[in-house]
N, C-alpha and C positions, 0 to 999 in steps of 0.2 A: 503493499500498499505508499500513498505518495500522495506526489501532485508532479503537472504538468509547471509549461513554464510560466513565465509572465504575460506572455502574449496571450494566455487565454484564461489571464486571472485566477491560478493557482487552480485548475480547475484539477477535483481529485482524481486519484486509478488507484486502478484495481490491476493487479498483474498475477496469473496462475501458470503454474504447470503443472504433467502431469507426468512428467517422464525426468523426476530427480533432478531438476533444476538447467536441463538440457537447454530445452527452448520454453517461450513465456508466452504466453495470450495474452491481451487489453481485453479484460470485462467489461459488460454493460453493467453502467451505472443509473438508479432512476434521479431524475430531477427531480429539486424541491419546486416549493412555491417561487421561488428568490432566485431558480436558476439553477447551474448545475449545479451538482452536491458538490461542497469543496474537499479542499485537500483533506486525505485520513489520516489519522494519526497512529495508532494503533489497529490488530487484528487477531481474533482469538478465536479456533477451528478446537471440534472435538470430533473425534470418527465415531460415526452411530454406524448405520447400511453405508451410506457414503460421506460427506463432509459437514456438518455444522459449522457455521462461521460467525461472527458479529465483529465491525468493526465499529469505527466514535470518528469523529472530526472534532477540534475546538474550535470551529466556527459553526457549530450548525446543531440545534439541538435535537437531537434524534440518534438513532442507533440504525447501523446497516445491518441485516440479517439473510442468510440464508439457507434453506436445507437440502439444496442441490448441487453442491462445490459450488457455486456460482454462478451457473445460468441464470438466475432470475436471482436478485439483490431488490431485499424492500425493505422501506423505510419504516422503524418502530420509534414510538414517541413514549415521551416520559411525564411525568405529573411535573409541570416546568414549575421552579422558584422564583422566589424574590429577588431582589437585587440586581447588579448590574447584567447580568448575563450567564448563564451556565455553559461553563468550557466543559465539555468530557476531555478526557485527554489519552484515559490507557482505556481495558477490557480485558477479561478472563473469567472463561469459561470451565468449569471442572469436570461437567458434565450437560448433555445435550438441555437440561432442564436448570441448573444451577451457574450461574455467572455473578458478576460485580462490575461496575465501573467507576471510576474517578473521574477526579477535575474539582472546577470551583468556579467562585468570580474572580473574574477583572477587577483591581479595585487599585487605588493608589492614595493620594493626596498627604498632608503635614502630618506627621506622627504615623504614620498606617506602617506597620511592622512586619505581615504578612499578612495575604487576602487568604479569607475565608474558605474550605474547599468541603467537597459534600464525596459519600459513599453511597452508591446505589445497591439497590440486592435485587434478585428475581428468581424466582423459582419455576418460571414458568415459561422457560427457553425464550425469555423476555418481552411475552406478551404484557404482563402490567411489571412496574418496577417500584422498589419501597425504598426509599433514604433511610441507611442503616446510618451513617454519620454525616452529621451538620456541624461545622466548625472549624476552625483554624489548627493547621497550616493548609495551602494550597496543596491536591492532590496532582502530583503526579505520576505514579504507578501503582500496581498492585500485582500480586500473584500469591497464588491459593495452592497449596497441594493435596486439598480436599474441599468438600461442602464447607467444614466449621475451620477449618485454618490458612489466613490468608497473613498477609503482609503488605503493606501500602509505604510507598518513599513518597514524601511530602516537603514541602520547601516552604521556608520563611525566608525573607528581605535578606540575611546572614549567613543561614547556616540550614543542612537538612535536619529531617526529622525520620524515623521509622516508628511505623504505628503496627500494631500484629493483632488477630483475634483468631483467639482460639475456641470462638460459642457460635462461629457462623453469622459475625457480626453485631453481635451485641452489643458487643462491649470492644473499645479499641484502646487498651495500652500504649503507653509511649516506649520505645528501646531505647538502651542508652547507647550513643555513638560516641568513637574518636574524634576529638574536636577539629576542626575544620571551618573555614567559610568559604562556603561553595553551594552550591544545589545540585538536588539527586533528579537526575530525568527517567530512569528505566528501573524497573528490577523483576529477579528471574529467580524464581524457589523452583528447589526439583526434592520430593524424599528420597530416599533411601535406605531399607535396611533400618527401619524405625527412628532415623535422624532425617534432617534436614540441610540443606545447602542453599545458598541464597547469594548473590551479587546485585549488587545495584552501583548503576554508570552513573556519572556523573561529571562536572566539572566545578573550576575556582569561581565562576562568575556569578556575581550577587549585583545587587540595587545598586553599588556604590562601585563594582568594578563589573561591568555589562562584557567587556571585550575578554572572557575567557579564555585561558591558552593552555593552561593544565589540567589533566585529566583527574577524576578521583574513581575510583574503584573500591569499595569497601565487599568483605565477604565475611560470611557467618556461617559456622558448623551449631550445632547444642542447641539446635530450635532457635535459631535467633536470638539467643538469649547474651551472646559475646559477639561483637564486631569488629575486624581490622582490620586500615587499608592492604593493599594487596597490590605487587610490583608489577608494571608492565614495561613494557622495550621502550626505549627512547629513538625519536619526538614521537611524543604522542599526545592528541589534544583532546579536545570536548569529548567526552563518551554518551551516545543517544540511543541507546540500544542495547538489550539482555538476551541474553537464552540461557537455560541449563537444563539439561539430562544427568540425572544420575550424582552422586556426592561428588563426583570427581568431575566432568565434564561441564566447562561453559563456553558462553564465548559474550563477546561486546564488541560495540559497533560502534566507529566515530569517526574521529579526523585524526590529520598529524600536523605537528605544528613545528616549523614554518612547509611547507604554507598550509593555512588552515582550510582550504581547501580543496586537501586530497580525502581520500577515503582511508580507511583504515579499520581492520576487522583482524581482532584476535582474539584466538583458541585458547583453552586452556588445559594443559594435562595433571593437573594437580592431583598426589595422590591421596587416598583416603589419609583422614587425622587418624591417628593411633590409637589405640584400645588400653586404656590405665586400667591395669589389674591390681595395683597397691599402692599404697600413700604411707609413704616413713617421714616424716619431717625430722630435722635436727635440731629444732629449736621454734622460739617466735609465736 
């Protein structure tokens, strides 16, 4: 998913492959009451008989959905919130029925330190959506490992925040992160043998430093209770997307600095963490 060039007013574009990526075809998208469907931020698919997929665009208050692998896409609505506008940023389905999407309201002004965010949940494949989080900060990404356990990446104007739910979205307590100045753009979590590993991709851009040049990559095991910075090859720039598969396989995408326009793809082959079989302190 993504967008076309400036000549087409950044209309949304959807590409699909059925041969492992050797060839890609453009899929038809529905038009909105305001014109072509806008640029698309994120997509989430689950395997049923074929593939059911959902996608969101930050500039449109609706969810794209298909139940036939993308031959036909339809727009699903959701109850509009108050404020300056609703901007969905990421979506994640864990079954063909249960899914979540996140985003927030664009805001600003003197004394404002973070924009309000939201998390919506569906249990009927997107036919209806219920808001399960309403507050700050602004939500940039979400990743769920089952219908009850989800992690959301959010950003204030100065740093990143991670919220987690273990009760299907009823509560979203915050997680402790290492100190950094920047923002989080995407999160990907994967279950593996009773544990969970997540990667969060971001950059060092803030409201006072919009020209981000450095990558931020945080990783966790232990079901998200402890986070640490991850190493990247140099020179690496801002990161915008992440994917995870199993406890040791992850991918993040972004840019190279310099030049900031170059693309970068970073796979990891990190081994599984060691298993603690005993503790014998010598003091303290």
